[in-house]
TORMI-130569 format. One record per residue (C-alpha): x, y, z; residue number from 1; residue in three letters. Coordinates in Angstrom, 2 decimals, m for minus. Example, Ala and Ser with C-alpha at 12.3 -4.5 7.8 and 13.67 -1.06 7.14 Angstrom:
@c1:12.30, c2:m4.50, c3:7.80, num:1, residu:Ala
@c1:13.67, c2:m1.06, c3:7.14, num:2, residu:Ser
***
This chain:
@c1:m24.54, c2:84.79, c3:1.98, num:1, residu:Met
@c1:m24.98, c2:84.72, c3:m1.59, num:2, residu:Pro
@c1:m24.67, c2:81.62, c3:m2.47, num:3, residu:Leu
@c1:m22.15, c2:80.58, c3:m5.36, num:4, residu:Thr
@c1:m23.26, c2:80.05, c3:m9.31, num:5, residu:Pro
@c1:m22.08, c2:76.60, c3:m10.11, num:6, residu:Pro
@c1:m18.53, c2:76.02, c3:m11.53, num:7, residu:Ala
@c1:m19.26, c2:74.32, c3:m14.67, num:8, residu:His
@c1:m22.91, c2:75.61, c3:m15.57, num:9, residu:Arg
@c1:m23.23, c2:76.36, c3:m19.41, num:10, residu:Val
@c1:m25.94, c2:78.68, c3:m21.01, num:11, residu:Pro
@c1:m28.92, c2:77.22, c3:m22.65, num:12, residu:Leu
@c1:m29.98, c2:79.67, c3:m25.06, num:13, residu:Val
@c1:m33.97, c2:78.92, c3:m25.10, num:14, residu:Phe
@c1:m35.15, c2:80.34, c3:m28.93, num:15, residu:Ala
@c1:m38.10, c2:82.11, c3:m29.95, num:16, residu:Asp
@c1:m40.85, c2:79.49, c3:m30.86, num:17, residu:Ser
@c1:m44.81, c2:80.17, c3:m31.34, num:18, residu:Pro
@c1:m47.21, c2:78.74, c3:m29.33, num:19, residu:Arg
@c1:m47.78, c2:74.48, c3:m29.68, num:20, residu:Ser
@c1:m46.53, c2:74.82, c3:m33.51, num:21, residu:Thr
@c1:m44.84, c2:71.30, c3:m33.94, num:22, residu:Leu
@c1:m42.63, c2:68.79, c3:m35.42, num:23, residu:Gly
@c1:m42.38, c2:65.31, c3:m36.11, num:24, residu:Ile
@c1:m39.61, c2:62.94, c3:m36.72, num:25, residu:Glu
@c1:m40.15, c2:59.48, c3:m37.58, num:26, residu:Trp
@c1:m37.44, c2:56.68, c3:m37.87, num:27, residu:Glu
@c1:m38.41, c2:53.96, c3:m41.09, num:28, residu:Leu
@c1:m36.84, c2:50.61, c3:m41.26, num:29, residu:Gln
@c1:m35.19, c2:49.72, c3:m44.51, num:30, residu:Leu
@c1:m36.63, c2:46.08, c3:m45.42, num:31, residu:Val
@c1:m35.36, c2:43.74, c3:m48.21, num:32, residu:Asp
@c1:m38.56, c2:42.78, c3:m50.03, num:33, residu:Arg
@c1:m37.18, c2:39.32, c3:m50.49, num:34, residu:Asp
@c1:m35.77, c2:38.17, c3:m46.69, num:35, residu:Ser
@c1:m37.98, c2:40.93, c3:m44.87, num:36, residu:Leu
@c1:m34.79, c2:41.53, c3:m43.16, num:37, residu:Asp
@c1:m32.77, c2:44.74, c3:m43.04, num:38, residu:Leu
@c1:m30.75, c2:46.13, c3:m45.50, num:39, residu:Arg
@c1:m27.85, c2:48.55, c3:m44.63, num:40, residu:Gln
@c1:m28.56, c2:50.43, c3:m47.43, num:41, residu:Cys
@c1:m29.19, c2:54.02, c3:m46.04, num:42, residu:Ala
@c1:m26.26, c2:56.23, c3:m47.16, num:43, residu:Ala
@c1:m26.87, c2:54.58, c3:m50.66, num:44, residu:Glu
@c1:m30.57, c2:55.88, c3:m51.03, num:45, residu:Ile
@c1:m30.02, c2:59.17, c3:m49.24, num:46, residu:Leu
@c1:m26.93, c2:59.69, c3:m51.82, num:47, residu:Thr
@c1:m29.75, c2:58.79, c3:m54.68, num:48, residu:Leu
@c1:m32.27, c2:61.10, c3:m52.49, num:49, residu:Val
@c1:m30.30, c2:64.03, c3:m52.80, num:50, residu:Gly
@c1:m30.02, c2:66.75, c3:m50.34, num:51, residu:Asp
@c1:m34.11, c2:66.86, c3:m48.90, num:52, residu:Asp
@c1:m34.89, c2:68.78, c3:m45.85, num:53, residu:Pro
@c1:m37.33, c2:66.15, c3:m44.98, num:54, residu:His
@c1:m35.48, c2:63.14, c3:m45.38, num:55, residu:Ile
@c1:m32.32, c2:62.18, c3:m43.18, num:56, residu:His
@c1:m30.19, c2:59.84, c3:m41.90, num:57, residu:Gly
@c1:m29.91, c2:57.72, c3:m38.57, num:58, residu:Glu
@c1:m27.68, c2:56.19, c3:m36.07, num:59, residu:Met
@c1:m27.76, c2:52.82, c3:m37.95, num:60, residu:Met
@c1:m27.45, c2:52.09, c3:m41.97, num:61, residu:Leu
@c1:m30.87, c2:50.36, c3:m41.94, num:62, residu:Asn
@c1:m32.63, c2:53.52, c3:m41.27, num:63, residu:Thr
@c1:m34.03, c2:56.24, c3:m42.85, num:64, residu:Val
@c1:m35.91, c2:59.47, c3:m40.48, num:65, residu:Glu
@c1:m38.70, c2:61.36, c3:m41.97, num:66, residu:Leu
@c1:m38.93, c2:64.93, c3:m40.77, num:67, residu:Val
@c1:m41.58, c2:67.82, c3:m41.14, num:68, residu:Ser
@c1:m40.87, c2:71.28, c3:m40.70, num:69, residu:Gly
@c1:m42.11, c2:73.23, c3:m37.74, num:70, residu:Ala
@c1:m45.92, c2:73.34, c3:m39.16, num:71, residu:Arg
@c1:m49.55, c2:75.06, c3:m37.01, num:72, residu:Arg
@c1:m51.29, c2:72.06, c3:m36.98, num:73, residu:Thr
@c1:m50.56, c2:68.31, c3:m36.99, num:74, residu:Val
@c1:m52.00, c2:67.78, c3:m40.59, num:75, residu:Ala
@c1:m49.56, c2:70.11, c3:m42.31, num:76, residu:Glu
@c1:m46.67, c2:67.61, c3:m40.71, num:77, residu:Cys
@c1:m48.24, c2:64.72, c3:m41.88, num:78, residu:Ile
@c1:m48.53, c2:66.19, c3:m45.05, num:79, residu:Glu
@c1:m44.96, c2:67.18, c3:m45.35, num:80, residu:Asp
@c1:m43.90, c2:63.75, c3:m44.31, num:81, residu:Ile
@c1:m46.29, c2:62.11, c3:m46.29, num:82, residu:Ala
@c1:m44.47, c2:63.80, c3:m49.22, num:83, residu:Leu
@c1:m40.97, c2:62.50, c3:m48.06, num:84, residu:Ala
@c1:m42.24, c2:59.36, c3:m48.24, num:85, residu:Tyr
@c1:m43.50, c2:59.28, c3:m51.84, num:86, residu:Asp
@c1:m40.26, c2:60.64, c3:m53.02, num:87, residu:Arg
@c1:m38.59, c2:57.80, c3:m51.40, num:88, residu:Leu
@c1:m40.29, c2:55.39, c3:m53.39, num:89, residu:Leu
@c1:m38.87, c2:55.70, c3:m56.63, num:90, residu:Pro
@c1:m35.49, c2:55.38, c3:m54.86, num:91, residu:Val
@c1:m36.27, c2:52.28, c3:m53.26, num:92, residu:Thr
@c1:m38.43, c2:50.58, c3:m55.34, num:93, residu:Gly
@c1:m35.44, c2:49.62, c3:m57.62, num:94, residu:Pro
@c1:m33.15, c2:48.51, c3:m55.17, num:95, residu:Leu
@c1:m36.21, c2:46.06, c3:m53.57, num:96, residu:Arg
@c1:m35.98, c2:48.00, c3:m50.33, num:97, residu:Val
@c1:m39.61, c2:48.19, c3:m48.80, num:98, residu:Asp
@c1:m40.36, c2:50.88, c3:m45.89, num:99, residu:Leu
@c1:m41.61, c2:49.54, c3:m42.91, num:100, residu:Ala
@c1:m41.79, c2:51.11, c3:m38.95, num:101, residu:Ser
@c1:m42.47, c2:49.95, c3:m35.53, num:102, residu:Ala
@c1:m40.01, c2:50.31, c3:m32.39, num:103, residu:Gly
@c1:m37.99, c2:47.09, c3:m33.29, num:104, residu:Thr
@c1:m37.49, c2:44.78, c3:m36.41, num:105, residu:His
@c1:m39.62, c2:41.40, c3:m35.13, num:106, residu:Pro
@c1:m36.02, c2:39.17, c3:m36.24, num:107, residu:Phe
@c1:m33.29, c2:41.10, c3:m37.31, num:108, residu:Ala
@c1:m29.95, c2:40.22, c3:m35.68, num:109, residu:Asp
@c1:m29.27, c2:43.34, c3:m34.08, num:110, residu:Pro
@c1:m25.23, c2:42.76, c3:m33.68, num:111, residu:Leu
@c1:m25.02, c2:42.46, c3:m37.67, num:112, residu:Val
@c1:m26.23, c2:46.06, c3:m37.70, num:113, residu:Gln
@c1:m24.06, c2:49.05, c3:m39.34, num:114, residu:Lys
@c1:m23.39, c2:52.21, c3:m37.87, num:115, residu:Val
@c1:m23.51, c2:55.42, c3:m39.87, num:116, residu:Thr
@c1:m19.59, c2:56.77, c3:m40.66, num:117, residu:Asp
@c1:m20.21, c2:59.65, c3:m38.06, num:118, residu:Ala
@c1:m17.61, c2:60.82, c3:m35.84, num:119, residu:Glu
@c1:m20.83, c2:61.56, c3:m32.70, num:120, residu:Arg
@c1:m21.99, c2:57.41, c3:m33.84, num:121, residu:Tyr
@c1:m18.75, c2:56.29, c3:m33.08, num:122, residu:Ala
@c1:m17.89, c2:57.84, c3:m30.10, num:123, residu:Arg
@c1:m21.07, c2:56.82, c3:m28.86, num:124, residu:Leu
@c1:m20.33, c2:53.45, c3:m29.21, num:125, residu:Val
@c1:m17.10, c2:53.19, c3:m28.64, num:126, residu:Asp
@c1:m17.88, c2:54.44, c3:m25.14, num:127, residu:Arg
@c1:m21.29, c2:51.71, c3:m24.67, num:128, residu:Thr
@c1:m19.57, c2:48.82, c3:m26.32, num:129, residu:Arg
@c1:m22.12, c2:46.01, c3:m26.19, num:130, residu:Leu
@c1:m25.15, c2:48.06, c3:m25.40, num:131, residu:Trp
@c1:m24.08, c2:50.98, c3:m27.88, num:132, residu:Gly
@c1:m24.07, c2:48.45, c3:m30.81, num:133, residu:His
@c1:m27.19, c2:46.96, c3:m30.00, num:134, residu:Gln
@c1:m29.47, c2:50.15, c3:m30.29, num:135, residu:Met
@c1:m31.53, c2:48.69, c3:m32.72, num:136, residu:Leu
@c1:m34.63, c2:50.77, c3:m32.13, num:137, residu:Ile
@c1:m37.26, c2:53.11, c3:m33.76, num:138, residu:Phe
@c1:m38.85, c2:55.89, c3:m32.52, num:139, residu:Gly
@c1:m40.94, c2:58.63, c3:m32.93, num:140, residu:Thr
@c1:m40.30, c2:62.21, c3:m31.51, num:141, residu:His
@c1:m42.58, c2:65.15, c3:m31.50, num:142, residu:Val
@c1:m41.12, c2:68.63, c3:m30.77, num:143, residu:His
@c1:m43.92, c2:70.99, c3:m29.45, num:144, residu:Val
@c1:m43.23, c2:74.98, c3:m29.54, num:145, residu:Gly
@c1:m42.75, c2:76.70, c3:m26.16, num:146, residu:Val
@c1:m43.38, c2:80.06, c3:m26.01, num:147, residu:Glu
@c1:m42.00, c2:81.35, c3:m22.38, num:148, residu:Gln
@c1:m38.98, c2:79.35, c3:m21.15, num:149, residu:Arg
@c1:m39.99, c2:80.00, c3:m17.69, num:150, residu:Ala
@c1:m42.93, c2:77.66, c3:m18.63, num:151, residu:Lys
@c1:m40.63, c2:75.00, c3:m20.02, num:152, residu:Val
@c1:m39.52, c2:72.95, c3:m17.04, num:153, residu:Leu
@c1:m43.17, c2:73.13, c3:m15.42, num:154, residu:Pro
@c1:m44.81, c2:71.75, c3:m18.55, num:155, residu:Ile
@c1:m41.78, c2:69.05, c3:m18.93, num:156, residu:Leu
@c1:m42.91, c2:67.54, c3:m15.34, num:157, residu:Arg
@c1:m46.29, c2:67.58, c3:m16.24, num:158, residu:Ala
@c1:m45.88, c2:65.79, c3:m19.10, num:159, residu:Leu
@c1:m44.62, c2:62.90, c3:m17.06, num:160, residu:Leu
@c1:m47.95, c2:62.36, c3:m15.44, num:161, residu:Thr
@c1:m49.08, c2:61.34, c3:m19.18, num:162, residu:Arg
@c1:m45.68, c2:60.28, c3:m20.88, num:163, residu:Thr
@c1:m46.11, c2:56.41, c3:m20.12, num:164, residu:Ala
@c1:m49.73, c2:56.46, c3:m21.73, num:165, residu:His
@c1:m48.06, c2:57.58, c3:m24.74, num:166, residu:Leu
@c1:m45.73, c2:54.78, c3:m24.62, num:167, residu:Gln
@c1:m48.42, c2:52.41, c3:m24.01, num:168, residu:Cys
@c1:m50.58, c2:53.99, c3:m26.71, num:169, residu:Leu
@c1:m47.15, c2:53.61, c3:m29.23, num:170, residu:Ser
@c1:m45.69, c2:50.27, c3:m28.24, num:171, residu:Ala
@c1:m44.68, c2:48.51, c3:m30.97, num:172, residu:Ser
@c1:m41.58, c2:46.48, c3:m30.01, num:173, residu:Ser
@c1:m42.85, c2:43.27, c3:m28.68, num:174, residu:Pro
@c1:m40.08, c2:41.08, c3:m30.43, num:175, residu:Phe
@c1:m35.97, c2:41.45, c3:m30.17, num:176, residu:Trp
@c1:m33.64, c2:39.16, c3:m32.67, num:177, residu:Ala
@c1:m36.58, c2:36.75, c3:m32.99, num:178, residu:Gly
@c1:m37.63, c2:36.70, c3:m29.75, num:179, residu:Thr
@c1:m40.78, c2:37.45, c3:m27.99, num:180, residu:Asp
@c1:m39.51, c2:39.46, c3:m25.25, num:181, residu:Thr
@c1:m43.15, c2:39.73, c3:m22.77, num:182, residu:Gly
@c1:m42.60, c2:43.66, c3:m23.13, num:183, residu:Tyr
@c1:m44.72, c2:45.61, c3:m25.22, num:184, residu:Ala
@c1:m42.46, c2:48.05, c3:m25.47, num:185, residu:Asp
@c1:m38.55, c2:46.27, c3:m25.49, num:186, residu:Asn
@c1:m37.08, c2:49.56, c3:m27.43, num:187, residu:Arg
@c1:m37.76, c2:51.43, c3:m24.17, num:188, residu:Ala
@c1:m35.68, c2:49.14, c3:m21.88, num:189, residu:Met
@c1:m33.09, c2:48.76, c3:m24.74, num:190, residu:Met
@c1:m33.08, c2:52.81, c3:m25.19, num:191, residu:Phe
@c1:m32.52, c2:53.17, c3:m21.99, num:192, residu:Gln
@c1:m29.08, c2:51.42, c3:m21.33, num:193, residu:Gln
@c1:m26.99, c2:54.31, c3:m22.85, num:194, residu:Leu
@c1:m25.74, c2:57.40, c3:m20.93, num:195, residu:Pro
@c1:m28.34, c2:60.09, c3:m20.22, num:196, residu:Thr
@c1:m31.46, c2:57.82, c3:m22.14, num:197, residu:Ala
@c1:m34.63, c2:56.90, c3:m20.16, num:198, residu:Gly
@c1:m36.22, c2:59.22, c3:m17.48, num:199, residu:Ala
@c1:m35.39, c2:63.25, c3:m17.08, num:200, residu:Pro
@c1:m34.28, c2:64.41, c3:m13.97, num:201, residu:His
@c1:m37.06, c2:66.90, c3:m12.76, num:202, residu:Gln
@c1:m35.43, c2:70.27, c3:m12.31, num:203, residu:Phe
@c1:m37.01, c2:73.00, c3:m10.72, num:204, residu:Asp
@c1:m35.14, c2:75.96, c3:m12.46, num:205, residu:Ser
@c1:m33.47, c2:76.60, c3:m15.51, num:206, residu:Trp
@c1:m30.32, c2:77.15, c3:m13.65, num:207, residu:Glu
@c1:m30.23, c2:74.04, c3:m12.08, num:208, residu:Glu
@c1:m30.60, c2:72.35, c3:m16.07, num:209, residu:Leu
@c1:m27.55, c2:74.47, c3:m16.94, num:210, residu:Glu
@c1:m25.77, c2:73.66, c3:m14.00, num:211, residu:Ala
@c1:m26.78, c2:70.12, c3:m14.80, num:212, residu:Tyr
@c1:m25.64, c2:70.66, c3:m18.31, num:213, residu:Ala
@c1:m22.09, c2:72.17, c3:m18.14, num:214, residu:Gly
@c1:m21.42, c2:69.39, c3:m14.91, num:215, residu:Asp
@c1:m21.95, c2:67.09, c3:m17.69, num:216, residu:Met
@c1:m19.78, c2:68.58, c3:m20.25, num:217, residu:Val
@c1:m17.13, c2:69.22, c3:m18.13, num:218, residu:His
@c1:m16.87, c2:65.23, c3:m16.90, num:219, residu:Thr
@c1:m17.09, c2:64.46, c3:m20.57, num:220, residu:Gly
@c1:m20.20, c2:62.52, c3:m20.49, num:221, residu:Val
@c1:m21.65, c2:64.65, c3:m22.91, num:222, residu:Ile
@c1:m19.98, c2:66.96, c3:m25.60, num:223, residu:Glu
@c1:m23.32, c2:69.22, c3:m25.52, num:224, residu:Asp
@c1:m26.54, c2:69.46, c3:m24.98, num:225, residu:Phe
@c1:m28.33, c2:67.28, c3:m27.55, num:226, residu:Thr
@c1:m26.73, c2:64.46, c3:m26.36, num:227, residu:Glu
@c1:m29.18, c2:64.08, c3:m23.32, num:228, residu:Val
@c1:m31.54, c2:61.78, c3:m24.68, num:229, residu:Arg
@c1:m34.43, c2:61.49, c3:m22.40, num:230, residu:Trp
@c1:m37.73, c2:60.34, c3:m22.78, num:231, residu:Asp
@c1:m38.87, c2:64.34, c3:m22.84, num:232, residu:Val
@c1:m36.52, c2:66.98, c3:m22.63, num:233, residu:Arg
@c1:m36.26, c2:70.95, c3:m23.37, num:234, residu:Pro
@c1:m34.89, c2:71.37, c3:m27.03, num:235, residu:Ser
@c1:m32.97, c2:74.96, c3:m26.53, num:236, residu:Pro
@c1:m32.02, c2:75.57, c3:m29.96, num:237, residu:Arg
@c1:m35.43, c2:74.91, c3:m31.13, num:238, residu:Leu
@c1:m37.32, c2:76.52, c3:m28.34, num:239, residu:Gly
@c1:m39.61, c2:73.34, c3:m27.84, num:240, residu:Thr
@c1:m40.08, c2:70.29, c3:m25.48, num:241, residu:Ile
@c1:m39.39, c2:67.08, c3:m27.22, num:242, residu:Glu
@c1:m41.13, c2:63.84, c3:m26.47, num:243, residu:Val
@c1:m39.17, c2:60.91, c3:m27.10, num:244, residu:Arg
@c1:m40.33, c2:58.49, c3:m25.48, num:245, residu:Ala
@c1:m42.90, c2:56.65, c3:m28.32, num:246, residu:Cys
@c1:m41.82, c2:53.88, c3:m30.92, num:247, residu:Asp
@c1:m42.08, c2:54.01, c3:m34.13, num:248, residu:Ala
@c1:m45.71, c2:54.58, c3:m35.41, num:249, residu:Ala
@c1:m46.41, c2:51.93, c3:m38.07, num:250, residu:Thr
@c1:m48.66, c2:53.67, c3:m39.93, num:251, residu:Asn
@c1:m49.63, c2:57.33, c3:m40.32, num:252, residu:Leu
@c1:m53.44, c2:57.41, c3:m38.33, num:253, residu:Thr
@c1:m51.32, c2:56.24, c3:m35.17, num:254, residu:Glu
@c1:m48.07, c2:58.58, c3:m35.89, num:255, residu:Leu
@c1:m50.93, c2:61.60, c3:m36.15, num:256, residu:Ala
@c1:m52.61, c2:60.44, c3:m33.74, num:257, residu:Gly
@c1:m49.67, c2:60.52, c3:m30.96, num:258, residu:Val
@c1:m48.64, c2:64.07, c3:m32.07, num:259, residu:Ala
@c1:m52.09, c2:65.08, c3:m31.68, num:260, residu:Ala
@c1:m52.39, c2:63.87, c3:m28.22, num:261, residu:Leu
@c1:m48.81, c2:65.25, c3:m27.02, num:262, residu:Thr
@c1:m49.49, c2:68.66, c3:m28.65, num:263, residu:Gln
@c1:m52.91, c2:68.92, c3:m27.20, num:264, residu:Cys
@c1:m50.88, c2:67.97, c3:m23.65, num:265, residu:Leu
@c1:m48.46, c2:70.77, c3:m24.04, num:266, residu:Val
@c1:m50.99, c2:73.13, c3:m24.92, num:267, residu:Glu
@c1:m54.09, c2:72.35, c3:m22.25, num:268, residu:Asp
@c1:m51.23, c2:72.62, c3:m19.64, num:269, residu:Phe
@c1:m49.47, c2:75.89, c3:m20.71, num:270, residu:Ser
@c1:m53.11, c2:77.08, c3:m20.17, num:271, residu:Arg
@c1:m53.66, c2:75.86, c3:m16.86, num:272, residu:Arg
@c1:m50.15, c2:77.80, c3:m16.17, num:273, residu:Leu
@c1:m51.70, c2:81.06, c3:m17.69, num:274, residu:Asp
@c1:m54.41, c2:80.71, c3:m15.41, num:275, residu:Arg
@c1:m52.03, c2:80.30, c3:m12.58, num:276, residu:Gly
@c1:m52.84, c2:76.60, c3:m11.76, num:277, residu:Glu
@c1:m50.04, c2:74.67, c3:m9.88, num:278, residu:Glu
@c1:m49.09, c2:71.69, c3:m12.19, num:279, residu:Leu
@c1:m49.37, c2:68.39, c3:m10.61, num:280, residu:Asp
@c1:m45.94, c2:67.18, c3:m10.55, num:281, residu:Val
@c1:m45.27, c2:62.99, c3:m9.89, num:282, residu:Leu
@c1:m42.20, c2:61.71, c3:m7.78, num:283, residu:Pro
@c1:m39.20, c2:60.26, c3:m9.70, num:284, residu:Asp
@c1:m40.19, c2:56.70, c3:m8.49, num:285, residu:Trp
@c1:m43.54, c2:56.84, c3:m9.64, num:286, residu:Tyr
@c1:m42.10, c2:58.33, c3:m13.23, num:287, residu:Val
@c1:m39.63, c2:55.39, c3:m13.11, num:288, residu:Ala
@c1:m42.44, c2:52.49, c3:m12.01, num:289, residu:Glu
@c1:m44.99, c2:54.05, c3:m14.92, num:290, residu:Asn
@c1:m42.19, c2:53.81, c3:m17.58, num:291, residu:Lys
@c1:m41.53, c2:50.00, c3:m16.40, num:292, residu:Trp
@c1:m45.31, c2:49.04, c3:m16.42, num:293, residu:Arg
@c1:m45.70, c2:50.66, c3:m19.59, num:294, residu:Ser
@c1:m43.10, c2:48.80, c3:m21.15, num:295, residu:Ala
@c1:m44.13, c2:45.78, c3:m19.60, num:296, residu:Arg
@c1:m47.76, c2:45.46, c3:m20.26, num:297, residu:Tyr
@c1:m48.67, c2:48.12, c3:m22.71, num:298, residu:Gly
@c1:m52.07, c2:48.68, c3:m23.07, num:299, residu:Met
@c1:m53.20, c2:46.25, c3:m20.50, num:300, residu:Glu
@c1:m50.79, c2:48.36, c3:m17.94, num:301, residu:Ala
@c1:m52.44, c2:50.13, c3:m14.79, num:302, residu:Ile
@c1:m50.33, c2:53.52, c3:m14.48, num:303, residu:Leu
@c1:m50.19, c2:55.94, c3:m11.35, num:304, residu:Ile
@c1:m51.90, c2:58.75, c3:m12.55, num:305, residu:Val
@c1:m51.11, c2:61.72, c3:m9.93, num:306, residu:Asp
@c1:m48.83, c2:62.50, c3:m7.12, num:307, residu:Ser
@c1:m51.18, c2:61.26, c3:m4.83, num:308, residu:Arg
@c1:m50.43, c2:57.35, c3:m6.14, num:309, residu:Gly
@c1:m54.18, c2:56.99, c3:m7.36, num:310, residu:His
@c1:m53.81, c2:54.30, c3:m10.51, num:311, residu:Glu
@c1:m55.90, c2:53.57, c3:m13.17, num:312, residu:Glu
@c1:m55.76, c2:51.64, c3:m16.06, num:313, residu:Pro
@c1:m54.47, c2:53.04, c3:m19.27, num:314, residu:Val
@c1:m57.17, c2:52.56, c3:m21.55, num:315, residu:Ala
@c1:m59.56, c2:54.36, c3:m19.12, num:316, residu:Gln
@c1:m57.10, c2:57.21, c3:m18.77, num:317, residu:Thr
@c1:m56.99, c2:57.80, c3:m22.44, num:318, residu:Val
@c1:m60.51, c2:57.70, c3:m22.99, num:319, residu:Ala
@c1:m60.96, c2:60.58, c3:m20.69, num:320, residu:Arg
@c1:m58.12, c2:62.34, c3:m22.08, num:321, residu:Met
@c1:m59.47, c2:62.46, c3:m25.24, num:322, residu:Leu
@c1:m62.95, c2:63.85, c3:m24.16, num:323, residu:Ala
@c1:m61.26, c2:66.35, c3:m21.72, num:324, residu:Glu
@c1:m58.81, c2:67.74, c3:m24.84, num:325, residu:Leu
@c1:m61.33, c2:68.06, c3:m27.53, num:326, residu:Glu
@c1:m61.82, c2:71.42, c3:m27.02, num:327, residu:Pro
@c1:m58.06, c2:72.17, c3:m27.03, num:328, residu:Val
@c1:m57.88, c2:70.05, c3:m30.16, num:329, residu:Ala
@c1:m60.57, c2:72.18, c3:m31.39, num:330, residu:Arg
@c1:m59.01, c2:75.17, c3:m31.01, num:331, residu:Asp
@c1:m55.34, c2:74.05, c3:m32.65, num:332, residu:Leu
@c1:m56.96, c2:72.23, c3:m35.64, num:333, residu:Gly
@c1:m56.04, c2:68.62, c3:m35.06, num:334, residu:Cys
@c1:m59.89, c2:67.21, c3:m33.77, num:335, residu:Ser
@c1:m59.32, c2:64.41, c3:m36.56, num:336, residu:Ala
@c1:m55.75, c2:63.46, c3:m35.95, num:337, residu:Glu
@c1:m56.82, c2:63.24, c3:m32.02, num:338, residu:Leu
@c1:m59.42, c2:61.41, c3:m32.86, num:339, residu:Ala
@c1:m57.63, c2:58.56, c3:m34.34, num:340, residu:Gly
@c1:m56.36, c2:57.40, c3:m31.30, num:341, residu:Val
@c1:m59.72, c2:56.04, c3:m30.73, num:342, residu:Gln
@c1:m58.12, c2:53.20, c3:m33.60, num:343, residu:Ala
@c1:m55.57, c2:51.95, c3:m31.30, num:344, residu:Thr
@c1:m57.90, c2:51.52, c3:m28.50, num:345, residu:Leu
@c1:m60.30, c2:50.10, c3:m30.74, num:346, residu:Asp
@c1:m57.94, c2:47.16, c3:m32.55, num:347, residu:Val
@c1:m54.89, c2:47.36, c3:m29.85, num:348, residu:Gly
@c1:m52.16, c2:49.12, c3:m29.94, num:349, residu:Ala
@c1:m49.33, c2:47.70, c3:m32.57, num:350, residu:Ser
@c1:m47.23, c2:45.17, c3:m30.51, num:351, residu:Tyr
@c1:m51.02, c2:43.17, c3:m29.91, num:352, residu:Gln
@c1:m51.34, c2:43.15, c3:m33.84, num:353, residu:Arg
@c1:m47.66, c2:42.11, c3:m34.31, num:354, residu:Gln
@c1:m48.10, c2:39.21, c3:m31.71, num:355, residu:Leu
@c1:m51.44, c2:38.24, c3:m32.95, num:356, residu:Ala
@c1:m50.24, c2:38.06, c3:m36.61, num:357, residu:Ala
@c1:m46.87, c2:35.97, c3:m35.69, num:358, residu:Val
@c1:m49.76, c2:33.80, c3:m33.29, num:359, residu:Gly
@c1:m51.74, c2:33.26, c3:m36.56, num:360, residu:Ala
@c1:m48.70, c2:32.56, c3:m38.58, num:361, residu:Ala
@c1:m47.91, c2:29.50, c3:m36.36, num:362, residu:Gly
@c1:m44.56, c2:31.14, c3:m35.22, num:363, residu:Gly
@c1:m43.42, c2:32.93, c3:m37.95, num:364, residu:Ala
@c1:m42.13, c2:36.64, c3:m37.07, num:365, residu:His
@c1:m42.10, c2:37.44, c3:m41.20, num:366, residu:Glu
@c1:m46.00, c2:37.85, c3:m40.64, num:367, residu:Ala
@c1:m45.12, c2:40.84, c3:m38.04, num:368, residu:Ala
@c1:m43.09, c2:42.26, c3:m40.88, num:369, residu:Val
@c1:m45.61, c2:41.62, c3:m43.38, num:370, residu:Arg
@c1:m48.30, c2:43.79, c3:m41.02, num:371, residu:Leu
@c1:m45.73, c2:46.54, c3:m40.56, num:372, residu:Met
@c1:m45.47, c2:46.72, c3:m44.07, num:373, residu:Gln
@c1:m48.95, c2:46.44, c3:m44.69, num:374, residu:Ala
@c1:m50.15, c2:48.94, c3:m42.71, num:375, residu:Glu
@c1:m47.41, c2:51.81, c3:m43.88, num:376, residu:Leu
@c1:m48.85, c2:51.76, c3:m47.40, num:377, residu:Arg
@c1:m52.56, c2:51.83, c3:m46.05, num:378, residu:Ala
@c1:m52.02, c2:54.36, c3:m43.44, num:379, residu:Gly
@c1:m54.03, c2:53.19, c3:m40.56, num:380, residu:Arg
@c1:m53.49, c2:50.36, c3:m38.10, num:381, residu:Pro
@c1:m55.11, c2:46.52, c3:m39.67, num:382, residu:Leu
@c1:m56.22, c2:43.48, c3:m38.53, num:383, residu:Leu
@c1:m53.72, c2:40.67, c3:m38.73, num:384, residu:Pro
@c1:m56.02, c2:38.37, c3:m40.03, num:385, residu:Thr
@c1:m56.66, c2:40.65, c3:m43.09, num:386, residu:Glu
@c1:m53.08, c2:41.00, c3:m43.85, num:387, residu:Val
@c1:m52.60, c2:37.19, c3:m43.25, num:388, residu:Leu
@c1:m55.80, c2:36.09, c3:m45.47, num:389, residu:Ala
@c1:m53.81, c2:38.48, c3:m48.66, num:390, residu:Gln
@c1:m49.94, c2:37.31, c3:m47.81, num:391, residu:Ser
@c1:m51.99, c2:34.03, c3:m48.69, num:392, residu:His
***
């Protein structure tokens, strides 16, 4: 007896996209130069900047997003973003606004932030109430092109064996409203409160994904698939897999490193599929546990690395990944950017540097903001003691 197709299935046409091309989205904070608090001036800045394909608004008026084009290499994406950053400076400077980045602002009050005047954001806040009002979070999103739709879901499932490692490397949100949360990545804990956010469902077929999307639209949970905000999701319109699990990087070196590692992982999994290999898949409960461990412990986490339940310290796995993926990076032209991940291993992730800066400043959370500002200007991770010495 033939199966009846799902009643609410909606077609998700997966666009043509050259293999392992990529794009990067990077959310920046608008920081008042005098108070170091957030400023609600994105609308004014975007008006002054004018129409720019690489500078966008976001949900909150304290945020601008820098977006690369669809490029072949990480270096080309970073060049797009660096040029967009340079175009912002003549606009933000006279307003006494500085740019900074991290998964959260160290002391801003989430409940006084203003939302961009757009219907989709108003609808989200109206539905999610207190949680929607508190989305004072900033992320890095990396798109990687996949040339065959049949590869998308297997690669997505395989990425979930390493997504938590990317989350640990990028963790930059230890503070919330002036409180040390005890988490390396509090952004992850906040964002998963929203409907359709968090770890993705692991579907075996594209038809199952279309049925899911149809059910969500039919029941009013979403209006279209772009409102599915998973940590890793297909982006059918662009022909990519989008990794959204990472906190906003505080500097270009770490932004490039996370992007290179993501690009290399997708290409490596794609090559394995070409060889007829079966990619490992973690049970949902392992994925959920890894997400929590990475949010809580960051670079000190011990993560589950395979479907058999083997565990390993995250830094150990990352070091092995860098060595194993170097041939792939060489082929993709991102060896230098992948090697930049070592900077995070050497000096600690952003959350560790922020905690050290605040500790050295006697608990003053402004020290973390100054560190964020300095790292964005320098383009690389910095030692907190060096930044504090310069600020006195």
